[in-house]
NUGU-668674 format. One record per residue (C-alpha): residue in one letter; x, y, z. Coordinates in steps of 0.1 Angstrom, whole numbers. Layout:
- res | xx | yy | zz
- A | X | Y | Z
...
//
This chain:
- res | xx | yy | zz
- M | 471 | -514 | 197
- Y | 439 | -529 | 183
- L | 419 | -517 | 213
- Y | 434 | -482 | 209
- N | 423 | -480 | 172
- V | 388 | -491 | 181
- I | 385 | -464 | 207
- I | 399 | -437 | 183
- F | 374 | -448 | 156
- A | 345 | -447 | 180
- L | 354 | -412 | 191
- Q | 358 | -400 | 155
- N | 324 | -413 | 146
- K | 308 | -396 | 176
- F | 325 | -363 | 167
- I | 313 | -365 | 131
- E | 277 | -373 | 143
- K | 279 | -343 | 166
- I | 290 | -320 | 138
- K | 261 | -333 | 116
- H | 236 | -326 | 144
- M | 250 | -291 | 149
- K | 247 | -285 | 111
- K | 211 | -295 | 112
- L | 204 | -271 | 140
- Y | 221 | -243 | 121
- I | 201 | -250 | 90
- L | 169 | -251 | 110
- A | 177 | -219 | 128
- A | 185 | -202 | 94
- G | 152 | -214 | 81
- L | 133 | -199 | 110
- L | 150 | -166 | 105
- L | 141 | -165 | 69
- T | 105 | -174 | 77
- T | 104 | -146 | 102
- A | 119 | -121 | 77
- S | 93 | -130 | 51
- Q | 65 | -124 | 75
- A | 77 | -90 | 85
- Q | 70 | -70 | 54
- V | 63 | -33 | 52
- V | 50 | -19 | 19
- I | 40 | 14 | 4
- S | 2 | 12 | 5
- Q | -8 | 46 | -8
- V | 9 | 75 | -27
- Y | -6 | 109 | -33
- G | 12 | 138 | -51
- G | -16 | 163 | -58
- G | -16 | 179 | -24
- G | -26 | 216 | -24
- N | -30 | 217 | -62
- T | -61 | 231 | -80
- G | -89 | 207 | -73
- A | -69 | 187 | -48
- T | -85 | 165 | -22
- Y | -59 | 172 | 5
- S | -35 | 201 | 13
- N | -4 | 179 | 14
- D | 12 | 151 | -6
- F | 15 | 119 | 15
- V | 30 | 84 | 16
- E | 13 | 57 | 35
- L | 31 | 26 | 48
- F | 15 | -7 | 58
- N | 28 | -38 | 77
- R | 12 | -67 | 58
- G | 32 | -93 | 79
- T | 25 | -110 | 112
- V | 52 | -95 | 133
- A | 62 | -59 | 142
- V | 88 | -42 | 120
- T | 112 | -15 | 131
- L | 124 | 8 | 103
- T | 158 | 19 | 117
- G | 179 | 35 | 90
- H | 153 | 32 | 63
- T | 147 | 60 | 37
- L | 120 | 72 | 13
- Q | 135 | 81 | -21
- Y | 116 | 99 | -48
- A | 124 | 106 | -85
- S | 105 | 119 | -115
- A | 90 | 95 | -140
- T | 122 | 94 | -161
- G | 148 | 108 | -137
- A | 173 | 92 | -113
- F | 171 | 90 | -76
- G | 192 | 117 | -59
- A | 203 | 130 | -25
- T | 180 | 160 | -27
- N | 149 | 138 | -27
- L | 160 | 113 | 0
- Q | 141 | 113 | 33
- T | 156 | 96 | 63
- L | 129 | 79 | 85
- P | 132 | 79 | 123
- T | 133 | 47 | 142
- I | 96 | 37 | 140
- T | 79 | 4 | 147
- I | 48 | -6 | 127
- Q | 27 | -33 | 142
- P | 11 | -61 | 120
- G | -19 | -48 | 101
- Q | -10 | -12 | 110
- Y | -9 | 18 | 87
- Y | 16 | 47 | 91
- L | 10 | 81 | 75
- I | 38 | 104 | 64
- Q | 29 | 139 | 54
- E | 49 | 154 | 26
- A | 51 | 187 | 7
- A | 21 | 211 | 6
- G | 8 | 230 | -24
- T | -5 | 266 | -25
- G | -41 | 256 | -22
- T | -59 | 249 | 11
- P | -82 | 219 | 7
- L | -87 | 194 | 35
- A | -59 | 188 | 60
- L | -47 | 152 | 62
- P | -58 | 130 | 91
- T | -33 | 133 | 119
- P | 0 | 123 | 103
- D | 22 | 98 | 122
- L | 53 | 117 | 108
- I | 57 | 153 | 97
- P | 93 | 154 | 83
- T | 115 | 184 | 85
- V | 147 | 191 | 66
- A | 166 | 193 | 98
- N | 155 | 159 | 111
- N | 149 | 140 | 79
- G | 170 | 156 | 52
- S | 141 | 163 | 28
- I | 104 | 170 | 25
- L | 93 | 152 | -6
- G | 73 | 170 | -33
- L | 58 | 141 | -52
- G | 47 | 143 | -88
- G | 9 | 148 | -90
- T | 5 | 126 | -121
- N | 38 | 107 | -128
- G | 68 | 96 | -107
- K | 83 | 69 | -86
- I | 90 | 63 | -49
- V | 110 | 38 | -30
- L | 112 | 25 | 5
- A | 148 | 15 | 10
- S | 165 | -2 | 39
- N | 194 | 23 | 39
- S | 205 | 56 | 24
- T | 222 | 42 | -6
- L | 206 | 57 | -37
- V | 184 | 32 | -56
- T | 191 | 26 | -93
- A | 166 | -1 | -101
- P | 137 | -20 | -85
- T | 160 | -51 | -81
- D | 186 | -33 | -59
- T | 193 | -52 | -27
- N | 183 | -23 | -5
- V | 148 | -19 | -21
- V | 120 | -28 | 3
- D | 92 | -16 | -20
- F | 92 | 3 | -53
- V | 61 | 21 | -66
- A | 60 | 38 | -100
- Y | 30 | 56 | -115
- G | 19 | 74 | -146
- N | 45 | 73 | -175
- A | 74 | 62 | -153
- T | 99 | 42 | -173
- T | 111 | 21 | -143
- Y | 87 | 0 | -123
- E | 80 | -33 | -105
- G | 66 | -60 | -128
- N | 48 | -54 | -161
- G | 41 | -17 | -158
- P | 35 | 14 | -135
- V | 3 | 23 | -118
- A | -21 | 44 | -139
- E | -16 | 82 | -141
- L | -26 | 99 | -108
- G | -42 | 134 | -103
- N | -50 | 161 | -79
- A | -79 | 140 | -66
- V | -64 | 106 | -74
- A | -40 | 85 | -54
- A | -23 | 51 | -60
- I | -39 | 27 | -35
- R | -26 | -9 | -30
- A | -52 | -36 | -34
- S | -68 | -56 | -6
- N | -64 | -27 | 18
- G | -26 | -29 | 14
- C | -23 | -67 | 16
- Q | -17 | -75 | -21
- D | 20 | -76 | -31
- T | 29 | -95 | -62
- N | 57 | -71 | -71
- N | 37 | -58 | -101
- N | 28 | -21 | -98
- I | 1 | -22 | -125
- T | -19 | -49 | -108
- D | -11 | -43 | -72
- F | -24 | -8 | -73
- A | -55 | 11 | -84
- A | -58 | 48 | -91
- S | -86 | 60 | -69
- V | -98 | 87 | -44
- P | -72 | 94 | -18
- S | -80 | 77 | 15
- P | -51 | 83 | 39
- R | -49 | 60 | 69
- N | -27 | 64 | 100
- T | -18 | 44 | 131
- A | -52 | 52 | 146
- T | -70 | 34 | 118
- A | -84 | 0 | 126
- V | -58 | -27 | 120
- N | -61 | -49 | 90
- I | -44 | -83 | 95
- C | -38 | -98 | 61
- G | -49 | -133 | 53
- T | -80 | -133 | 75
- T | -115 | -135 | 63
- G | -147 | -120 | 76
- V | -130 | -93 | 96
- K | -154 | -65 | 104
- N | -127 | -39 | 101
- N | -122 | -47 | 64
- E | -158 | -40 | 56
- I | -175 | -6 | 48
- E | -197 | -4 | 78
- G | -234 | 3 | 71
- L | -229 | 3 | 33
- A | -261 | 4 | 13
- I | -273 | 15 | -22
- H | -309 | 27 | -27
- P | -334 | 27 | -42
- N | -327 | -9 | -54
- P | -344 | -16 | -78
- L | -336 | 18 | -93
- T | -364 | 35 | -112
- G | -352 | 71 | -112
- S | -319 | 88 | -122
- I | -303 | 92 | -88
- L | -286 | 63 | -69
- N | -278 | 69 | -33
- V | -247 | 53 | -18
- T | -246 | 56 | 20
- S | -226 | 42 | 49
- N | -218 | 50 | 85
- S | -191 | 73 | 74
- N | -193 | 107 | 56
- A | -160 | 100 | 37
- V | -158 | 106 | 0
- K | -167 | 75 | -20
- A | -154 | 63 | -53
- V | -182 | 46 | -73
- T | -177 | 24 | -103
- V | -206 | 6 | -121
- F | -201 | -23 | -144
- D | -227 | -40 | -167
- V | -231 | -78 | -169
- L | -204 | -80 | -195
- G | -179 | -63 | -172
- K | -179 | -30 | -191
- Q | -174 | 1 | -170
- V | -204 | 24 | -175
- I | -200 | 48 | -146
- N | -168 | 60 | -128
- T | -173 | 88 | -104
- T | -168 | 101 | -68
- T | -194 | 114 | -44
- A | -192 | 134 | -12
- N | -229 | 135 | -5
- G | -237 | 99 | -16
- E | -256 | 108 | -47
- V | -246 | 93 | -81
- N | -262 | 103 | -114
- A | -273 | 70 | -129
- S | -295 | 85 | -157
- A | -272 | 68 | -183
- L | -281 | 33 | -171
- N | -305 | 12 | -192
- A | -328 | -14 | -176
- G | -308 | -44 | -164
- V | -285 | -58 | -138
- Y | -253 | -41 | -128
- I | -224 | -45 | -103
- V | -216 | -14 | -82
- K | -180 | -12 | -67
- I | -176 | 13 | -39
- T | -143 | 24 | -23
- E | -143 | 44 | 9
- A | -113 | 51 | 31
- G | -92 | 24 | 14
- K | -120 | -2 | 19
- T | -138 | -17 | -11
- A | -171 | -35 | -14
- T | -195 | -45 | -42
- K | -233 | -45 | -45
- K | -257 | -58 | -71
- L | -280 | -31 | -86
- V | -312 | -37 | -106
- V | -324 | -9 | -129
- R | -360 | -9 | -142
//
């Protein structure tokens, strides 16, 4: 009898140890799954609602998505949902996305509603939705509004809803991520996510800047977040001249003919010039002698240069 009890005790201990080992494996596996999920993160990287309006940069509204993670993400069953600044999300402004896969560091451009004007066409969109295939073509507010990337077709009620992948509000929107919405947009102004789409602190007011629309698509050079010194993240061939500046015209040039947003700050950080240029010329007649910082944004890429005025 004693021997029988010893054997049973040993078998029980062995079974308990095996259960503990399996539990550790399950916990480890769950941790790996969570890690993978956190890396695979698609965000809304740009929003433009002035398409086709008077003075618009482009003929269509657009939404740009970006994969800031390190693994490919497939958006099966995802939706874009739009609402006015103070309105509720509704079925008439819900757009079903097809099964698309966005690679790490890749942008994805979705063309939306067109205005009556005929300015520049968008770069080749990756998706041109139709009512038949996608349920809705979104007409975004040119100055104020809010848009959501959701994991399903359930209507969103708040930024904290479980199906919210990303939530972007702008202008005088009363619901937003973080401490406030992005600044008011315009017919030549889009909401552009910082760090070429990489920054995501769940705070609309700091994660985005209102700047010149710079739509990017899957043909745009990839931008892998978390890397430094990547050539693709620089404005190739950027230069400002003459420097030192003695006249009234500052020339901002690069290898691209894209429209550039130019902001000049004095040594105290005060903004003294904020303009856009298509031909590279900036009227700097208001600058007094001294040292300035020039911030240039082109096609979603941002760089700074030091300027001396004599």
